[in-house]
C-alpha positions in Angstrom: 56.8 105.2 87.3 56.4 105.5 91.2 60.2 106.1 91.5 60.0 108.6 88.6 57.2 110.6 90.2 59.3 110.6 93.6 62.2 111.8 91.8 60.3 115.0 90.5 62.4 118.1 91.1 60.9 121.6 92.4 60.5 122.6 88.5 58.6 119.3 88.1 56.5 119.8 91.1 55.7 123.3 90.2 54.5 122.2 86.8 52.1 119.6 88.3 50.8 122.5 90.7 50.4 125.0 87.9 48.4 122.2 85.8 46.2 121.5 88.9 45.5 125.4 89.3 45.0 125.8 85.5 42.6 122.8 85.6 40.5 124.2 88.4 40.4 127.7 86.8 39.2 126.2 83.6 36.4 124.4 85.5 35.3 127.6 87.0 35.5 129.8 84.2 34.4 127.4 81.4 37.6 127.9 79.3 38.5 125.0 77.1 41.7 126.7 76.3 42.8 127.0 79.8 42.2 123.2 80.1 44.2 122.4 77.2 47.3 124.2 79.0 46.5 122.5 82.1 46.7 119.1 80.4 50.2 120.2 78.6 51.5 121.3 82.0 50.7 118.1 83.7 51.9 115.8 80.6 55.4 117.3 80.8 56.7 116.2 84.2 54.7 112.9 83.8 56.4 112.1 80.6 59.9 113.1 82.3 59.2 110.8 85.2 58.5 107.9 82.6 61.6 108.6 80.5 63.9 108.7 83.8 62.4 105.8 85.1 62.8 103.5 82.2 66.4 104.6 81.6 67.8 104.6 84.9 67.9 100.7 84.9 69.7 100.4 81.6 73.2 101.9 82.6 76.4 99.7 83.5 79.7 101.1 85.2 83.1 99.6 85.8 85.7 101.2 88.0 89.4 100.6 88.0 92.3 101.8 90.1 95.5 102.8 88.5 97.6 101.6 90.6 95.8 99.6 93.1 98.5 99.8 95.7 100.2 103.1 96.3 102.6 104.2 98.9 101.6 106.8 101.4 101.7 110.3 100.1 101.3 109.3 96.4 98.4 109.6 94.1 96.1 107.0 92.5 93.9 107.7 89.4 90.4 106.4 89.4 88.7 105.4 86.1 85.0 105.4 85.5 83.4 104.1 82.5 79.6 104.5 82.2 77.8 102.7 79.4 74.1 103.4 78.1 72.7 100.0 77.4 69.3 101.1 76.2 68.1 102.3 72.7 67.0 105.9 74.3 69.7 108.6 75.1 70.1 109.9 78.6 69.9 113.3 80.0 72.7 115.1 81.8 74.4 112.6 84.3 75.9 113.7 87.7 78.5 111.2 88.8 79.2 111.2 92.4 81.9 108.3 93.9 81.9 108.0 97.5 85.2 108.1 99.2 86.4 107.9 102.8 87.4 111.2 104.4 91.3 110.0 104.5 91.1 110.0 100.4 89.5 113.7 100.3 86.0 115.0 99.4 83.7 113.2 97.2 84.5 113.8 93.3 81.4 114.9 91.4 81.7 114.9 87.6 79.0 115.9 85.1 78.8 113.9 81.9 76.9 115.1 79.0 73.9 112.9 77.5 74.9 109.5 76.4 73.4 108.1 73.1 72.1 104.5 72.4 74.7 102.1 73.5 77.2 104.7 73.9 79.9 104.8 76.6 81.9 107.4 78.2 85.0 107.4 80.6 86.0 109.7 83.3 88.8 109.9 85.6 89.7 111.6 88.9 92.8 111.5 91.4 92.8 110.5 94.9 95.7 111.0 97.4 96.3 109.6 100.9 98.8 110.4 103.4 97.9 107.8 106.0 98.3 104.1 105.0 95.6 101.7 105.1 92.8 100.0 103.2 90.3 102.0 101.6 87.1 101.4 99.8 86.3 103.4 96.8 82.6 103.5 96.0 79.9 102.7 95.4 79.1 105.2 92.6 76.0 107.3 92.7 74.4 108.3 89.3 71.9 111.0 89.2 69.8 110.7 86.2 67.9 113.9 84.8 65.6 114.4 81.8 66.5 117.3 79.4 64.1 119.6 80.8 65.1 119.2 84.5 61.9 118.1 86.0 62.8 114.8 87.2 65.9 113.6 88.7 66.4 110.0 90.2 69.6 108.7 91.9 70.9 105.2 91.2 74.0 103.7 93.5 76.1 100.8 92.1 76.7 98.3 94.6 80.4 97.4 93.4 83.1 98.7 95.3 87.1 98.7 94.8 89.9 98.6 97.5 92.8 101.2 97.3 95.9 99.8 99.4 98.0 102.7 100.8 101.3 101.2 101.7 104.1 102.7 104.0 106.9 104.7 102.0 109.8 102.4 101.0 113.1 104.2 100.9 116.0 102.9 99.1 118.8 101.6 101.0 122.8 101.4 100.4 124.3 98.0 100.2 125.5 96.7 103.3 127.3 93.4 104.4 125.4 92.3 107.3 126.8 89.7 110.0 125.1 86.5 110.7 123.3 86.6 107.3 123.5 82.8 106.5 121.5 79.8 108.1 121.1 76.4 107.2 119.9 73.1 108.0 121.0 69.3 107.8 123.6 67.1 109.1 126.2 69.6 108.7 125.7 72.9 109.8 129.3 74.2 110.3 130.4 74.8 106.8 131.7 78.2 105.2 129.6 79.5 102.4 132.7 81.6 101.3 135.0 78.4 101.1 132.5 75.6 100.0 130.1 75.1 97.4 126.6 73.6 97.6 127.9 70.4 95.8 130.7 69.4 98.4 130.5 66.2 99.8 130.6 66.1 103.5 130.6 62.5 105.2 129.8 60.6 108.4 129.9 57.1 109.8 127.4 54.8 108.3 124.4 54.3 110.5 121.9 51.4 110.4 119.0 52.2 108.1 121.2 54.6 105.7 120.6 54.1 102.1 123.4 52.2 100.6 123.2 54.7 97.6 124.8 57.3 99.6 127.8 55.6 100.4 131.2 57.6 99.8 133.6 55.2 98.8 136.6 57.3 98.5 136.2 58.3 102.2 135.4 54.6 102.8 138.6 53.7 101.3 140.6 56.3 103.0 139.2 55.6 106.6 138.7 51.9 106.5 135.2 52.5 107.9 131.9 52.5 105.9 131.1 56.6 105.2 128.0 57.8 103.7 127.1 61.5 102.5 125.3 63.8 105.0 122.1 65.0 104.0 122.9 68.7 103.6 120.7 71.5 102.6 122.3 74.7 100.8 123.1 77.6 103.1 120.8 80.4 102.7 120.3 84.2 103.5 117.8 84.3 106.1 116.3 87.4 107.9 113.6 88.2 110.3 112.1 91.8 110.8 110.4 92.6 114.0 108.0 95.5 114.4 107.1 96.8 117.9 103.4 97.5 118.1 103.5 98.4 121.7 101.1 101.6 122.0 103.1 102.9 125.2 106.4 102.5 123.3 105.5 105.2 120.6 104.7 108.9 120.6 103.3 111.4 118.2 100.2 111.4 116.2 99.4 111.0 112.5 101.9 110.5 109.6 104.8 112.0 111.6 104.3 109.7 114.5 107.5 107.6 115.7 105.3 104.5 115.2 104.8 105.6 111.3 108.6 106.1 111.2 109.1 102.5 112.3 106.5 101.0 110.0 108.1 102.6 106.8 111.4 101.6 108.1 110.4 98.0 108.6 108.8 98.0 104.9 112.2 99.6 103.6 114.3 97.2 105.5 112.2 94.3 104.4 112.1 95.1 100.6 115.7 95.7 100.6 116.5 92.4 102.3 114.1 90.6 99.9 115.9 92.2 97.0 119.1 91.2 98.1 118.3 87.4 98.1 117.1 86.8 101.8 114.4 84.6 102.8 112.4 87.0 104.7 110.0 86.6 107.7 107.9 89.4 109.2 106.7 89.6 112.9 104.7 92.2 114.7 103.6 92.2 118.2 100.1 92.4 117.1 100.2 88.8 115.7 101.4 89.2 112.0 103.7 86.3 111.0 104.3 86.7 107.0 107.0 84.7 105.0 107.9 86.9 102.0 109.6 84.0 100.2 107.2 83.6 97.3 107.0 85.8 94.1 104.1 87.8 95.5 105.6 87.9 98.9 106.7 91.4 98.6 103.1 92.6 98.0 101.6 90.3 100.7 104.3 91.8 103.2 103.5 95.6 102.3 99.8 94.9 102.4 100.1 93.6 106.1 102.4 96.5 106.9 99.5 99.0 105.5 97.1 97.8 108.1 99.4 97.2 111.1 98.6 99.5 114.1 99.4 100.2 117.7 97.9 97.7 120.5 97.5 98.7 124.1 97.5 95.0 125.1 101.1 94.2 123.5 104.2 93.6 125.5 107.8 92.7 124.7 107.1 89.1 126.0 104.5 88.5 123.1 107.0 89.7 120.3 109.7 87.4 122.0 107.4 84.5 122.0 106.2 84.9 118.4 109.7 84.9 117.1 110.4 81.9 119.3 107.5 79.9 117.7 109.8 79.2 114.8 113.6 79.6 115.2 115.1 80.4 111.9 118.2 81.7 112.9 120.2 84.2 110.7 119.6 87.5 111.0 117.2 89.7 113.2 116.4 93.3 112.6 114.1 94.7 115.0 112.4 98.3 114.8 111.9 99.0 118.5 110.0 102.0 120.5 111.1 103.1 123.7 111.9 100.4 126.2 112.7 99.9 129.9 115.9 98.0 131.1 113.8 94.9 132.0 112.0 95.0 128.6 115.5 95.2 127.1 116.6 92.4 128.9 113.9 90.1 127.7 115.0 90.5 124.3 118.1 88.6 125.1 116.4 85.5 124.5 116.4 86.2 120.9 120.2 85.7 120.5 119.7 81.9 120.5 120.5 79.6 117.6 123.3 81.6 116.4 121.2 84.8 115.7 122.6 88.1 115.0 120.3 90.7 116.2 120.3 94.3 115.2 118.0 96.6 116.7 116.8 100.2 115.6 116.1 101.8 119.0 113.5 104.6 118.6 114.0 107.6 121.1 110.2 108.0 121.0 110.1 110.8 123.6 112.3 113.0 120.9 108.9 113.2 119.1 107.5 115.1 122.0 108.2 118.8 123.2 109.5 117.9 126.7 110.8 120.5 129.4 114.6 120.4 129.7 114.5 118.2 132.9 111.9 115.7 131.3 114.5 115.5 128.4 117.5 114.4 130.4 115.4 111.7 132.5 114.1 110.5 128.8 117.8 110.5 127.3 119.0 108.3 130.5 116.2 106.0 130.0 117.1 105.6 126.5 120.6 105.0 126.9 120.1 102.5 129.6 117.9 100.2 127.5 120.5 100.8 124.9 123.3 99.5 127.3 121.1 96.6 128.2 120.8 95.3 124.5 124.5 95.8 124.0 125.1 93.7 127.0 123.0 90.8 125.9 124.8 91.0 122.6 122.5 93.1 120.3 123.7 95.5 118.0 121.9 98.9 118.7 121.4 101.7 116.2 119.7 104.9 118.0 117.1 106.8 116.0 116.3 110.2 117.0 113.3 112.4 115.7 114.1 113.3 112.1 116.7 110.4 111.5 116.8 109.2 107.9 117.1 105.7 107.4 119.4 105.4 104.8 122.1 107.2 106.7 121.6 104.9 109.7 121.4 101.6 107.8 125.5 101.2 107.4 125.8 101.2 111.2 123.6 97.9 111.1 126.9 96.6 109.4 129.7 98.3 111.2 128.3 97.5 114.7 127.5 100.0 117.4 130.7 100.7 119.2 130.1 104.6 119.2 126.5 103.9 120.9 128.1 101.5 123.5 130.8 103.9 124.5 128.0 106.9 124.9 125.8 104.4 126.8 128.3 103.2 129.0 129.5 106.9 129.9 125.7 107.7 130.5 125.9 104.7 133.1 129.0 105.8 134.7 127.8 109.4 135.0 124.2 108.0 136.6 126.4 105.9 138.9 128.6 108.5 139.9 125.6 110.9 140.7 
């Protein structure tokens, strides 16, 4: 009842004020009819407060997101289901779901009265252009009586999370070099020639299981030979994302870092669908294996929250990759590099790994004067040349570049880029 009295609207308080005035006037003038009017004016808001105060605790609310994970720029539908658990009908309900600024303004929905044990559903749409994880809720319900004398708000504590992942672009099929890696005693067999069940042998060593003896090879060589412990070769790939704050330029959804994040998501999903055992490594400490059935969702969830870091350096990225040398294919999405930083990346060429770099010219995301533009191009070409000299394949990325058009260069190599970078170095040396 106390909460109901605190929730009296301006109309309800006016009724009480009129009741007090009528009661005082009835006492002064001795008019019993006026006293009856005062009693009636006082009872109405009190009954409304009692009615709203009792019904506000007998509402149940559920929320569902369809779908709970959407790419940036897409829309999601939020379904609210409100049920009246009491025997009394409610008045008009005003629903307001709290949303973060990135998802838009707070939706307000008016719901007509709910009868006893009646339920009703409403829906609204949200859209986010910036990736991330956003909390939807809690829901605030404003309850009113039929006369609008009392209004109370109730907040349901439950919230749901909407995950906005980077945009994933389909990529054309390309045969990539260095895609196979394996383990076991024999690492030099060719997948194109041999199958997984072919027997490879070696000399018997003390302690070997006699059940592994290969009698045909033993008879042919005259020495005891056993089958090697081989594991089938498999396609392995590591996707690297450069999160250095000073390696990227631009702001908002059109920044160079957002291009790199979307490209990392597209490359990872493409390779995983092609059968690769995938690993995602970022400079901020993310190290995800996307080998399980839910690996793609886990990978995209991490990319939804990745951000630039002022403290990250290229050495951090190299060390995190070296913590577990998988070999196979390494595809790196890199921001602007200095020549020294490009030379540090040469350490990832070990263990027979093939390295492909999508090198972003992040200065192209800025409007630079002509002289500064020339200097930025020279620094970009010098970094590309340093990567090429260390054995990397380099694909240059300018502002407005489309990943599906650039992706085939990862399979063809980077001869054109190498020639342009070498010419730039020659011209710079001549100057």
